[in-house]
Residue frames relative to the residue before (quaternion, step in Angstrom):
aa qw qx qy qz dx dy dz
M 1.0000 0.0000 0.0000 0.0000 0.00 0.00 0.00
N 0.1903 -0.7864 0.5767 0.1126 3.58 -0.95 0.84
I 0.7219 -0.4609 0.3010 0.4193 3.53 -1.34 0.23
S 0.6062 0.5815 -0.3627 0.4035 3.59 1.03 -0.72
E 0.6183 0.5446 -0.3474 0.4477 3.59 1.08 -0.66
L 0.6425 0.5086 -0.3206 0.4752 3.56 1.06 -0.73
L 0.6661 0.5047 -0.3024 0.4585 3.57 0.97 -0.85
N 0.6225 0.5591 -0.3410 0.4286 3.58 1.18 -0.50
L 0.4780 0.6911 -0.4397 0.3169 3.59 1.23 -0.25
K 0.6595 0.5010 -0.3104 0.4666 3.59 0.97 -0.86
S 0.6609 0.4888 -0.3132 0.4755 3.58 0.96 -0.80
T 0.5986 0.5528 -0.3573 0.4565 3.58 1.14 -0.59
E 0.6287 0.5267 -0.3297 0.4676 3.57 1.03 -0.82
R 0.6527 0.5018 -0.3135 0.4733 3.58 0.99 -0.82
S 0.6513 0.5115 -0.3254 0.4564 3.60 0.97 -0.79
I 0.6026 0.5439 -0.3554 0.4634 3.58 1.12 -0.61
Q 0.6501 0.4948 -0.3139 0.4838 3.58 0.98 -0.81
D 0.6270 0.5272 -0.3333 0.4667 3.58 1.03 -0.76
Q 0.6433 0.5217 -0.3165 0.4623 3.55 0.99 -0.84
L 0.6546 0.5014 -0.3091 0.4739 3.57 0.95 -0.86
F 0.6454 0.5249 -0.3190 0.4541 3.57 0.97 -0.86
S 0.6339 0.5257 -0.3282 0.4627 3.59 1.00 -0.79
Q 0.6582 0.5019 -0.3083 0.4688 3.56 0.98 -0.85
I 0.6367 0.5231 -0.3283 0.4618 3.57 1.02 -0.78
L 0.6280 0.5293 -0.3344 0.4622 3.59 1.02 -0.76
V 0.6366 0.5161 -0.3258 0.4714 3.58 1.00 -0.80
I 0.6504 0.5149 -0.3129 0.4625 3.57 0.96 -0.88
I 0.6388 0.5194 -0.3221 0.4674 3.59 0.97 -0.86
L 0.6361 0.5347 -0.3230 0.4529 3.57 0.97 -0.85
I 0.6799 0.4871 -0.2889 0.4659 3.58 0.86 -0.97
V 0.6619 0.5073 -0.3073 0.4584 3.58 0.92 -0.91
S 0.6475 0.5278 -0.3264 0.4424 3.59 0.94 -0.84
V 0.6797 0.4794 -0.2910 0.4728 3.59 0.83 -0.98
T 0.6561 0.5217 -0.3122 0.4471 3.58 0.92 -0.91
N 0.6730 0.4990 -0.3024 0.4546 3.58 0.91 -0.88
I 0.6275 0.5275 -0.3438 0.4580 3.58 0.97 -0.77
I 0.6709 0.4977 -0.2987 0.4615 3.58 0.89 -0.94
L 0.7007 0.4695 -0.2790 0.4590 3.59 0.83 -0.97
N 0.6137 0.5399 -0.3511 0.4566 3.59 1.04 -0.66
L 0.6457 0.5021 -0.3145 0.4818 3.56 1.07 -0.75
V 0.6461 0.5348 -0.3220 0.4392 3.57 1.02 -0.81
I 0.7625 0.3539 -0.2003 0.5033 3.60 0.86 -0.94
Q 0.4251 -0.7398 0.4263 0.3004 3.58 1.37 0.15
Y 0.1816 0.7757 -0.5645 0.2158 3.51 0.94 1.01
P 0.6448 -0.5273 0.3560 0.4235 3.66 -1.02 0.63
F 0.5177 -0.7014 0.4000 0.2828 3.52 -0.77 1.11
D 0.6056 0.5826 -0.3757 0.3907 3.59 1.04 -0.61
A 0.5460 0.6062 -0.4017 0.4160 3.60 1.25 -0.27
N 0.6407 0.5411 -0.3247 0.4373 3.58 1.22 -0.44
Y 0.4821 0.6816 -0.4446 0.3246 3.57 1.21 -0.29
K 0.6751 0.5039 -0.3095 0.4410 3.55 0.87 -0.93
W 0.6589 0.4944 -0.3202 0.4678 3.58 1.05 -0.72
G 0.6166 0.5309 -0.3445 0.4683 3.57 1.10 -0.62
V 0.6400 0.5028 -0.3151 0.4881 3.56 1.01 -0.84
M 0.6437 0.5318 -0.3226 0.4459 3.56 1.01 -0.83
L 0.6174 0.5356 -0.3416 0.4639 3.58 1.05 -0.72
F 0.6682 0.4948 -0.3000 0.4677 3.57 0.90 -0.91
V 0.6606 0.5023 -0.3093 0.4644 3.58 0.90 -0.90
T 0.6387 0.5281 -0.3282 0.4533 3.58 0.97 -0.82
W 0.6499 0.5018 -0.3149 0.4762 3.58 0.95 -0.85
L 0.6713 0.5075 -0.3007 0.4489 3.58 0.91 -0.93
V 0.6714 0.4921 -0.2959 0.4686 3.57 0.91 -0.92
N 0.6471 0.5241 -0.3254 0.4480 3.57 0.95 -0.84
K 0.6284 0.5507 -0.3289 0.4401 3.57 1.10 -0.69
Y 0.8095 0.2683 -0.1120 0.5101 3.59 0.96 -0.85
K 0.3716 0.7852 -0.4539 0.1985 3.60 1.25 0.04
N 0.7209 0.4318 -0.2574 0.4771 3.61 1.04 -0.66
R 0.6245 0.5678 -0.3323 0.4210 3.56 1.28 -0.11
Y 0.8119 0.1208 -0.0311 0.5703 3.57 0.96 -0.81
L 0.4287 -0.7052 0.5033 0.2561 3.57 -0.87 0.95
W 0.6507 0.5416 -0.3272 0.4198 3.59 1.07 -0.65
V 0.4793 0.6662 -0.4462 0.3569 3.61 1.23 -0.22
R 0.6336 0.5349 -0.3250 0.4547 3.57 0.99 -0.84
F 0.6536 0.5145 -0.3014 0.4661 3.55 0.96 -0.93
A 0.6800 0.4989 -0.2877 0.4538 3.57 0.88 -0.98
C 0.6313 0.5457 -0.3342 0.4381 3.58 1.02 -0.78
I 0.6914 0.4603 -0.2840 0.4789 3.59 0.82 -0.96
L 0.6271 0.5359 -0.3373 0.4537 3.58 1.01 -0.78
F 0.6439 0.5216 -0.3174 0.4611 3.60 0.98 -0.85
I 0.6468 0.5207 -0.3220 0.4548 3.58 0.94 -0.86
I 0.7048 0.4838 -0.2751 0.4399 3.57 0.87 -0.96
V 0.7812 0.3722 -0.1973 0.4608 3.59 0.75 -1.01
F 0.7571 0.3494 -0.2154 0.5082 3.62 1.16 -0.34
L 0.7692 0.3951 -0.2246 0.4492 3.57 0.57 -1.14
L 0.6447 0.5183 -0.3441 0.4442 3.61 0.92 -0.74
P 0.6723 0.4668 -0.3261 0.4731 3.66 0.82 -0.81
L 0.6461 0.5165 -0.3265 0.4574 3.59 1.00 -0.80
G 0.6586 0.5022 -0.3050 0.4701 3.56 0.98 -0.83
W 0.6327 0.5237 -0.3275 0.4671 3.55 1.03 -0.78
Y 0.6565 0.5120 -0.3089 0.4598 3.58 0.96 -0.86
N 0.7144 0.4624 -0.2620 0.4551 3.60 0.88 -0.93
S 0.6219 0.5867 -0.3490 0.3838 3.57 1.08 -0.64
G 0.4932 -0.6998 0.4045 0.3215 3.57 1.20 -0.33
A 0.6841 -0.5026 0.3485 0.3973 3.49 -1.29 0.33
H 0.8554 0.1495 -0.1357 0.4769 3.50 -1.24 0.70
S 0.4810 0.6355 -0.4629 0.3881 3.59 1.09 0.62
N 0.2446 -0.7948 0.5431 0.1160 3.56 -0.84 1.00
N 0.3386 0.7734 -0.4876 0.2224 3.59 1.25 0.16
V 0.6428 0.5530 -0.3352 0.4106 3.56 0.96 -0.83
I 0.5593 0.6062 -0.3954 0.4042 3.59 1.14 -0.54
A 0.6249 0.5441 -0.3401 0.4447 3.57 1.03 -0.78
Y 0.6944 0.4628 -0.2820 0.4734 3.58 0.96 -0.82
V 0.5721 0.5457 -0.3787 0.4811 3.58 1.17 -0.47
F 0.6458 0.5096 -0.3132 0.4745 3.55 1.00 -0.83
L 0.6273 0.5329 -0.3303 0.4620 3.59 0.99 -0.81
C 0.6590 0.5044 -0.3092 0.4644 3.58 0.94 -0.87
S 0.6495 0.5142 -0.3281 0.4540 3.59 0.97 -0.79
V 0.6267 0.5183 -0.3339 0.4766 3.59 1.06 -0.71
A 0.6631 0.5053 -0.3044 0.4607 3.58 0.90 -0.93
V 0.6452 0.5202 -0.3188 0.4599 3.59 0.96 -0.86
S 0.6521 0.5192 -0.3163 0.4529 3.58 0.96 -0.84
F 0.6672 0.4999 -0.2948 0.4669 3.59 1.07 -0.72
L 0.7934 0.4122 -0.1654 0.4163 3.53 0.81 -1.10
F 0.8015 0.2642 -0.1122 0.5247 3.58 1.08 -0.59
G 0.1231 -0.7634 0.6277 0.0893 3.49 -1.35 0.33
G 0.7735 0.3762 -0.2371 0.4517 3.55 -1.30 0.05
W 0.8456 -0.1601 0.1267 0.4932 3.53 -1.10 -0.78
Q 0.6077 0.5647 -0.3686 0.4195 3.61 1.06 -0.64
R 0.6544 0.4982 -0.3150 0.4737 3.57 0.95 -0.86
L 0.6578 0.5067 -0.3122 0.4616 3.59 0.91 -0.90
F 0.6312 0.5465 -0.3296 0.4408 3.57 1.00 -0.83
F 0.7086 0.4595 -0.2723 0.4610 3.58 0.80 -1.00
I 0.6404 0.5120 -0.3366 0.4630 3.61 0.96 -0.77
F 0.6367 0.5146 -0.3208 0.4763 3.57 1.00 -0.84
L 0.6513 0.5200 -0.3117 0.4564 3.58 0.97 -0.86
L 0.6559 0.5103 -0.3103 0.4615 3.58 0.96 -0.86
V 0.6633 0.4980 -0.3073 0.4664 3.58 0.90 -0.91
T 0.6542 0.5207 -0.3093 0.4530 3.57 0.94 -0.91
M 0.6804 0.4834 -0.2942 0.4656 3.58 0.90 -0.93
M 0.6404 0.5213 -0.3373 0.4520 3.59 0.98 -0.77
C 0.6371 0.5069 -0.3223 0.4830 3.57 1.02 -0.79
G 0.6365 0.5282 -0.3230 0.4600 3.57 1.06 -0.75
F 0.6253 0.5368 -0.3359 0.4561 3.59 0.98 -0.83
I 0.6830 0.4965 -0.2905 0.4501 3.55 0.83 -1.02
T 0.6601 0.5183 -0.3050 0.4501 3.56 0.97 -0.89
I 0.6673 0.4929 -0.3023 0.4694 3.59 0.90 -0.93
E 0.6513 0.5188 -0.3194 0.4524 3.58 0.95 -0.87
Y 0.6710 0.4905 -0.2976 0.4696 3.57 1.07 -0.71
L 0.7398 0.4292 -0.2299 0.4643 3.58 0.88 -0.96
Y 0.8056 0.1594 -0.0534 0.5681 3.58 1.02 -0.79
P 0.0615 -0.8515 0.5198 0.0305 3.62 0.52 1.09
D 0.6606 0.5170 -0.3187 0.4412 3.61 1.07 -0.61
F 0.5095 0.6624 -0.4150 0.3596 3.58 1.26 -0.21
L 0.7080 0.4639 -0.2504 0.4700 3.59 1.10 -0.71
H 0.5935 -0.5405 0.4542 0.3864 3.52 -1.32 0.38
A 0.1878 -0.7517 0.6193 0.1271 3.54 -1.15 0.65
H 0.1332 -0.8141 0.5638 0.0409 3.58 -0.29 1.25
P 0.6019 -0.5452 0.4296 0.3950 3.58 -1.18 0.50
P 0.6286 -0.5765 0.3590 0.3790 3.61 -1.05 0.70
D 0.6705 0.4981 -0.3259 0.4428 3.60 0.90 -0.85
L 0.6484 0.5075 -0.3192 0.4692 3.60 1.03 -0.75
A 0.6402 0.5136 -0.3182 0.4745 3.57 1.03 -0.80
F 0.6263 0.5380 -0.3353 0.4538 3.57 1.08 -0.76
Y 0.6675 0.4979 -0.3055 0.4617 3.60 0.87 -0.94
D 0.6420 0.5268 -0.3252 0.4522 3.54 0.98 -0.84
R 0.6945 0.4744 -0.2836 0.4607 3.56 0.90 -0.93
I 0.6563 0.5185 -0.3210 0.4443 3.57 0.97 -0.80
I 0.6515 0.4700 -0.3064 0.5107 3.57 1.28 -0.34
Q 0.7221 0.4889 -0.2641 0.4121 3.54 0.75 -1.10
V 0.6735 0.5163 -0.3189 0.4220 3.60 0.85 -0.90
P 0.6875 0.4445 -0.3137 0.4810 3.66 0.76 -0.85
M 0.6320 0.5310 -0.3426 0.4486 3.57 1.03 -0.76
S 0.6402 0.5231 -0.3257 0.4588 3.58 0.98 -0.80
L 0.6520 0.5071 -0.3129 0.4688 3.57 0.97 -0.84
L 0.6398 0.5230 -0.3236 0.4609 3.57 1.01 -0.80
V 0.6523 0.5098 -0.3160 0.4634 3.57 0.96 -0.86
V 0.6292 0.5223 -0.3351 0.4679 3.60 0.98 -0.80
F 0.6439 0.5229 -0.3215 0.4567 3.56 0.96 -0.87
L 0.6696 0.5015 -0.3047 0.4553 3.59 0.89 -0.91
M 0.6613 0.5032 -0.3093 0.4623 3.57 0.96 -0.83
L 0.6741 0.4847 -0.2974 0.4715 3.58 0.92 -0.87
R 0.6322 0.5226 -0.3385 0.4611 3.57 1.03 -0.73
Q 0.6521 0.5064 -0.3176 0.4663 3.56 0.96 -0.85
F 0.6482 0.5076 -0.3173 0.4706 3.56 0.95 -0.85
S 0.6400 0.5287 -0.3244 0.4534 3.57 0.98 -0.84
N 0.6550 0.5092 -0.3123 0.4628 3.59 0.96 -0.84
V 0.6727 0.4847 -0.2962 0.4742 3.56 0.93 -0.91
F 0.6330 0.5276 -0.3288 0.4614 3.58 1.00 -0.81
Y 0.6401 0.5206 -0.3239 0.4630 3.59 1.00 -0.81
E 0.6541 0.5038 -0.3108 0.4709 3.58 0.97 -0.85
K 0.6572 0.5037 -0.3094 0.4676 3.57 0.98 -0.84
N 0.6293 0.5373 -0.3345 0.4510 3.57 1.03 -0.76
I 0.6297 0.5141 -0.3264 0.4823 3.57 1.05 -0.77
L 0.6432 0.5264 -0.3156 0.4578 3.57 0.98 -0.87
L 0.6692 0.4963 -0.3030 0.4626 3.59 0.91 -0.90
N 0.6383 0.5148 -0.3311 0.4669 3.59 1.00 -0.76
T 0.6386 0.5193 -0.3211 0.4684 3.57 1.04 -0.78
L 0.6640 0.4975 -0.3005 0.4705 3.57 0.95 -0.88
N 0.6390 0.5210 -0.3298 0.4598 3.58 1.01 -0.77
A 0.6416 0.5143 -0.3222 0.4690 3.56 1.02 -0.80
K 0.6608 0.4959 -0.3074 0.4721 3.57 1.01 -0.80
L 0.6262 0.5296 -0.3351 0.4638 3.58 1.05 -0.73
E 0.6481 0.5044 -0.3171 0.4744 3.56 0.98 -0.83
S 0.6309 0.5248 -0.3283 0.4677 3.55 1.05 -0.77
M 0.6453 0.5155 -0.3165 0.4665 3.58 1.00 -0.82
A 0.6850 0.5047 -0.2876 0.4398 3.57 1.00 -0.84
Y 0.8190 0.2778 -0.1037 0.4913 3.58 1.00 -0.79
Q 0.6972 0.4590 -0.2805 0.4738 3.61 1.20 0.01
D 0.4145 -0.6787 0.5511 0.2527 3.53 -1.09 0.82
E 0.4667 -0.7298 0.4277 0.2583 3.56 -0.66 1.12
L 0.6914 0.4990 -0.2930 0.4326 3.59 0.90 -0.87
T 0.8100 0.3104 -0.1396 0.4776 3.57 0.66 -1.12
Q 0.3311 -0.7680 0.4776 0.2691 3.58 1.27 -0.37
V 0.4953 0.5448 -0.4936 0.4628 3.56 1.12 0.69
N 0.6534 -0.5139 0.3646 0.4196 3.58 -1.25 0.13
N 0.4283 -0.7044 0.5078 0.2501 3.56 -1.29 0.27
R 0.7723 -0.3616 0.2504 0.4585 3.57 -1.34 -0.06
A 0.6372 0.5443 -0.3424 0.4248 3.58 0.90 -0.88
Y 0.6581 0.5168 -0.3049 0.4548 3.56 0.98 -0.87
I 0.7041 0.4784 -0.2908 0.4369 3.58 0.73 -1.02
F 0.6590 0.4978 -0.3245 0.4610 3.60 1.01 -0.68
E 0.5695 0.5476 -0.3811 0.4802 3.59 1.18 -0.46
K 0.6730 0.4870 -0.2926 0.4737 3.58 0.95 -0.86
Y 0.6080 0.5405 -0.3491 0.4650 3.58 1.06 -0.69
R 0.6742 0.4993 -0.3052 0.4505 3.57 0.82 -0.97
H 0.6543 0.5096 -0.3154 0.4612 3.57 0.97 -0.85
S 0.6679 0.5074 -0.3079 0.4490 3.60 0.90 -0.88
I 0.6603 0.4927 -0.3103 0.4743 3.58 1.00 -0.79
E 0.6610 0.5128 -0.3110 0.4510 3.60 0.94 -0.86
T 0.7438 0.3725 -0.2095 0.5139 3.59 1.07 -0.71
D 0.4468 -0.7372 0.4178 0.2870 3.57 1.33 0.33
Q 0.3042 0.7530 -0.5206 0.2635 3.58 0.88 0.96
H 0.4590 -0.6492 0.5343 0.2871 3.53 -1.16 0.69
F 0.1576 0.7826 -0.5972 0.0779 3.57 -1.04 0.73
I 0.2592 -0.7166 0.6288 0.1545 3.49 -1.38 0.45
S 0.2304 -0.7708 0.5793 0.1312 3.57 -0.98 0.84
L 0.0978 -0.7767 0.6218 0.0231 3.52 -1.09 0.88
M 0.0773 -0.7653 0.6376 0.0427 3.55 -0.97 0.92
V 0.0169 -0.7793 0.6264 0.0054 3.57 -0.93 0.92
D 0.0663 -0.7996 0.5957 -0.0376 3.52 -1.03 0.88
L 0.4484 -0.6869 0.4995 0.2784 3.58 -0.92 0.88
D 0.3961 -0.7044 0.5389 0.2376 3.56 -1.03 0.81
N 0.8618 0.0026 -0.0246 0.5067 3.56 -0.95 0.96
F 0.1133 0.8372 -0.5262 0.0964 3.56 0.95 0.88
K 0.5852 0.5860 -0.3704 0.4206 3.57 1.09 -0.66
N 0.6335 0.5344 -0.3321 0.4503 3.58 1.03 -0.74
V 0.6078 0.5453 -0.3525 0.4571 3.58 1.08 -0.71
N 0.6673 0.4928 -0.2969 0.4728 3.58 0.93 -0.89
D 0.6795 0.5013 -0.2936 0.4480 3.57 0.95 -0.89
L 0.7424 0.4269 -0.2278 0.4634 3.58 0.91 -0.93
Y 0.8168 0.2658 -0.1011 0.5020 3.59 0.92 -0.91
G 0.5689 -0.6097 0.3783 0.4019 3.58 1.25 -0.10
H 0.6160 -0.5870 0.3880 0.3541 3.54 -1.20 0.55
Q 0.5794 0.5735 -0.3933 0.4251 3.60 1.09 -0.48
M 0.6478 0.4941 -0.3127 0.4883 3.55 1.02 -0.79
G 0.6339 0.5274 -0.3291 0.4601 3.58 1.03 -0.76
D 0.6508 0.5007 -0.3136 0.4769 3.58 0.99 -0.81
R 0.6297 0.5293 -0.3329 0.4610 3.56 1.01 -0.78
L 0.6373 0.5290 -0.3223 0.4584 3.58 0.98 -0.83
L 0.6656 0.4965 -0.3034 0.4673 3.59 0.91 -0.87
R 0.6516 0.5160 -0.3235 0.4523 3.59 0.94 -0.84
E 0.6963 0.4729 -0.2897 0.4556 3.58 0.87 -0.90
I 0.5991 0.5217 -0.3679 0.4833 3.60 1.11 -0.53
G 0.6372 0.5265 -0.3243 0.4600 3.58 0.97 -0.84
D 0.6522 0.5055 -0.3117 0.4711 3.58 0.96 -0.85
L 0.6694 0.5016 -0.3018 0.4575 3.58 0.94 -0.88
L 0.6295 0.5233 -0.3336 0.4675 3.58 1.01 -0.75
K 0.6483 0.5102 -0.3258 0.4618 3.59 0.97 -0.78
I 0.6303 0.5415 -0.3364 0.4431 3.58 0.99 -0.80
H 0.7731 0.3956 -0.1917 0.4572 3.58 0.86 -0.97
F 0.8400 0.2564 -0.0888 0.4700 3.61 0.94 -0.76
K 0.4964 0.7040 -0.4298 0.2707 3.61 1.13 -0.36
E 0.6726 0.5123 -0.3080 0.4362 3.59 0.97 -0.81
D 0.7494 0.4054 -0.2034 0.4823 3.58 1.15 -0.52
G 0.8247 0.0215 0.0010 0.5652 3.61 1.18 0.05
H 0.5627 -0.5858 0.4726 0.3418 3.52 -1.17 -0.69
I 0.1879 -0.7844 0.5885 0.0561 3.54 -1.02 0.94
A 0.0589 0.7941 -0.6031 0.0467 3.56 -1.05 0.76
R 0.4185 -0.6306 0.5782 0.3047 3.50 -1.28 0.46
Y 0.3235 -0.7948 0.4907 0.1512 3.54 -0.52 1.26
G 0.6936 -0.3789 0.2738 0.5481 3.54 1.20 -0.59
G 0.8294 0.1165 -0.0976 0.5376 3.58 -0.96 0.82
D 0.7598 -0.3043 0.2615 0.5115 3.55 -0.70 -1.14
E 0.5443 0.6170 -0.3913 0.4123 3.59 1.20 0.44
F 0.1266 -0.7782 0.6139 0.0390 3.54 -1.03 0.94
I 0.1503 -0.7692 0.6145 0.0900 3.55 -1.19 0.61
I 0.1032 -0.7946 0.5982 0.0081 3.55 -0.98 0.93
M 0.1496 -0.7574 0.6293 0.0894 3.57 -0.97 0.89
L 0.0746 -0.8310 0.5506 -0.0277 3.57 -0.61 1.17
H 0.2552 -0.7437 0.6001 0.1471 3.55 -0.99 0.89
L 0.4255 0.6754 -0.4657 0.3820 3.54 0.63 1.21
D 0.5260 -0.5895 0.4846 0.3755 3.55 -1.27 0.24
L 0.7025 -0.5156 0.3035 0.3855 3.54 -1.24 0.51
E 0.6659 0.5117 -0.3194 0.4390 3.61 0.88 -0.86
T 0.6430 0.5135 -0.3226 0.4678 3.58 1.01 -0.78
V 0.6261 0.5338 -0.3337 0.4601 3.57 1.02 -0.79
K 0.6394 0.5265 -0.3307 0.4523 3.59 0.93 -0.85
Q 0.6668 0.5030 -0.3060 0.4570 3.58 0.90 -0.90
K 0.6733 0.4860 -0.2999 0.4696 3.57 0.92 -0.88
L 0.6222 0.5378 -0.3412 0.4552 3.59 1.07 -0.67
E 0.6347 0.5270 -0.3313 0.4579 3.58 0.97 -0.82
H 0.6694 0.4865 -0.2988 0.4752 3.56 0.95 -0.87
F 0.6325 0.5393 -0.3268 0.4498 3.58 1.00 -0.84
V 0.6756 0.4936 -0.3025 0.4565 3.60 0.85 -0.96
S 0.6472 0.5172 -0.3284 0.4537 3.59 0.97 -0.81
Q 0.6726 0.4761 -0.2921 0.4855 3.59 1.03 -0.77
F 0.5896 0.5687 -0.3603 0.4462 3.57 1.10 -0.65
N 0.6875 0.4945 -0.2847 0.4491 3.57 0.90 -0.91
L 0.6570 0.5080 -0.3089 0.4636 3.60 1.25 -0.34
L 0.4728 0.6776 -0.4484 0.3410 3.60 1.22 -0.15
E 0.5307 -0.6460 0.4468 0.3185 3.57 -0.97 0.87
V 0.6576 0.5143 -0.3197 0.4481 3.56 0.97 -0.82
V 0.6210 0.5210 -0.3376 0.4785 3.58 1.14 -0.58
K 0.6490 0.5051 -0.3157 0.4734 3.57 1.00 -0.81
E 0.6694 0.5132 -0.3019 0.4443 3.59 1.00 -0.81
T 0.7821 0.3414 -0.1677 0.4937 3.57 0.98 -0.83
G 0.3816 -0.7258 0.4877 0.2996 3.58 1.21 -0.38
A 0.2968 0.7925 -0.4884 0.2130 3.59 1.21 0.46
T 0.0842 -0.7502 0.6531 0.0595 3.53 -1.23 0.64
L 0.1949 -0.7774 0.5812 0.1410 3.54 -1.26 0.23
S 0.2201 -0.7380 0.6240 0.1324 3.50 -1.31 0.48
G 0.0221 -0.8215 0.5698 -0.0064 3.54 -1.18 0.45
G 0.1497 -0.7503 0.6325 0.1208 3.47 -1.41 0.13
Y 0.0000 -0.8021 0.5972 -0.0053 3.56 -1.09 0.64
G 0.0375 0.8037 -0.5916 0.0518 3.54 -1.21 0.52
V 0.5082 -0.6458 0.4924 0.2868 3.52 -1.31 0.49
F 0.4111 -0.6738 0.5495 0.2741 3.57 -1.01 0.80
E 0.0993 -0.8319 0.5460 -0.0079 3.57 -0.61 1.19
H 0.6656 -0.5483 0.2901 0.4149 3.56 0.91 1.01
D 0.4348 0.6209 -0.5155 0.3995 3.54 1.05 0.74
S 0.6805 -0.4347 0.3331 0.4868 3.60 -1.13 -0.27
L 0.6137 -0.5550 0.4069 0.3870 3.56 -1.19 0.50
D 0.6223 0.5481 -0.3441 0.4404 3.58 0.99 -0.78
E 0.6675 0.4890 -0.3032 0.4726 3.59 0.93 -0.87
H 0.6399 0.5340 -0.3231 0.4484 3.54 0.98 -0.84
L 0.7009 0.4519 -0.2771 0.4773 3.59 0.81 -0.94
R 0.6041 0.5422 -0.3621 0.4583 3.57 1.09 -0.60
D 0.6365 0.5225 -0.3308 0.4609 3.60 1.00 -0.79
V 0.6595 0.4934 -0.3102 0.4747 3.57 0.94 -0.88
D 0.6486 0.5162 -0.3138 0.4630 3.56 1.01 -0.80
V 0.6074 0.5401 -0.3483 0.4670 3.60 1.10 -0.67
A 0.6392 0.5160 -0.3260 0.4679 3.58 0.99 -0.83
L 0.6401 0.5106 -0.3166 0.4789 3.58 1.01 -0.80
Y 0.6509 0.5237 -0.3131 0.4517 3.58 0.92 -0.90
K 0.6897 0.4707 -0.2899 0.4676 3.59 0.92 -0.89
A 0.5845 0.5491 -0.3726 0.4669 3.57 1.16 -0.53
K 0.6429 0.5095 -0.3112 0.4798 3.57 1.04 -0.76
K 0.7117 0.4790 -0.2642 0.4407 3.56 0.84 -1.00
S 0.7192 0.4471 -0.2508 0.4691 3.57 1.14 -0.58
G 0.7950 -0.3339 0.1549 0.4821 3.57 1.11 0.55
K 0.3956 -0.7451 0.4533 0.2880 3.58 1.32 -0.12
N 0.7544 0.4019 -0.2875 0.4321 3.55 -1.39 -0.14
K 0.6653 0.4299 -0.3272 0.5153 3.59 0.93 0.89
I 0.2574 -0.7331 0.6074 0.1652 3.54 -1.31 0.37
L 0.1450 -0.8221 0.5497 0.0311 3.57 -0.70 1.12
H 0.3222 -0.7100 0.5927 0.2020 3.51 -1.23 0.63
M 0.2939 -0.7609 0.5547 0.1644 3.56 -0.82 1.00
N 0.1157 -0.7803 0.6139 0.0301 3.55 -0.60 1.21
R 0.2858 -0.8108 0.4829 0.1661 3.60 -0.14 1.24
R 0.6002 0.5899 -0.3776 0.3862 3.58 1.04 -0.62
Y 0.7535 0.3135 -0.1914 0.5452 3.57 1.13 -0.55
D 0.3395 -0.7787 0.4683 0.2430 3.55 1.38 0.02
D 0.6592 0.4521 -0.3261 0.5047 3.56 0.98 0.82
P 0.4882 -0.6650 0.4673 0.3180 3.58 -0.88 0.84
E 0.2547 -0.7511 0.5927 0.1404 3.50 -1.08 0.78
Y 0.3795 -0.7413 0.5027 0.2318 3.62 -0.61 1.08
K 0.0218 -0.8243 0.5654 -0.0211 3.53 -0.67 1.10
I 0.8108 0.0873 -0.0301 0.5780 3.60 0.95 -0.77
């Protein structure tokens, strides 16, 4: 994962809002057409269709420019709240609660599409307008249209189920988008963790990872053996064969270490051409696995091409400090280097002298 992928997270959030806005526009389009048709069927006053006709035009206009200007979304919702809701409330007639459903729809849309001050502004506007509607209806009941009971019944039996259906569609769409975003965030978190604990070149873990495992093993009183391996004269490999060959050598050593030791412990690149392995095995098993590892190392094509050798040191953690333990293993590695290289030594602290094992 690279930095650009992390920077795309904010743009992904914006694209999710754009996707939701597009779906809301489609829903508005369907609701507008459906209401016009049903109003004609039940012979509802024709002037009630004006707002739906305007809504169709606004939806087409917004859809045309929605990807060009961010303020188009803001202007569209503002137009619906300050123009269409009052008009719908006026046309719906006295004592009609249909407009409440559309106020609720607007509040859901605002919650999906906006954040910060914009969301607060629209919610405040909706609450204020709803209070105004109720007050006007109470103080001036004759101001509103009074439709016959049967016509009001047909209107309500259409509007209420339709409003519930629209809410369901909006919530379902939001749920789907939220689920997709959650998957994306989990993927990004996994990649971030990989970046934090994995060496990019060799694809084994890094120092931070191995020290986390050390701390956990010590805290839980687990037995472990540490192994350090280091390429001999690695600088000469880079100088004679180029850095690409050196990188290839490091990658293949990392792969070989994973094959032989990953199931029994943890592997990390300690730095440069040095690797460290923590193994939850007994000493005899470690010796056997080391012998097999060294034999397979010598069969690598890159080793044959470069003549590379490696040295190492290993030792058992004996309830001392981690620093002392790693220093002992490092001493074994150092003495392997000083005594001719191309060998792996076991550090026996009781005798304060490396014991030649491989």
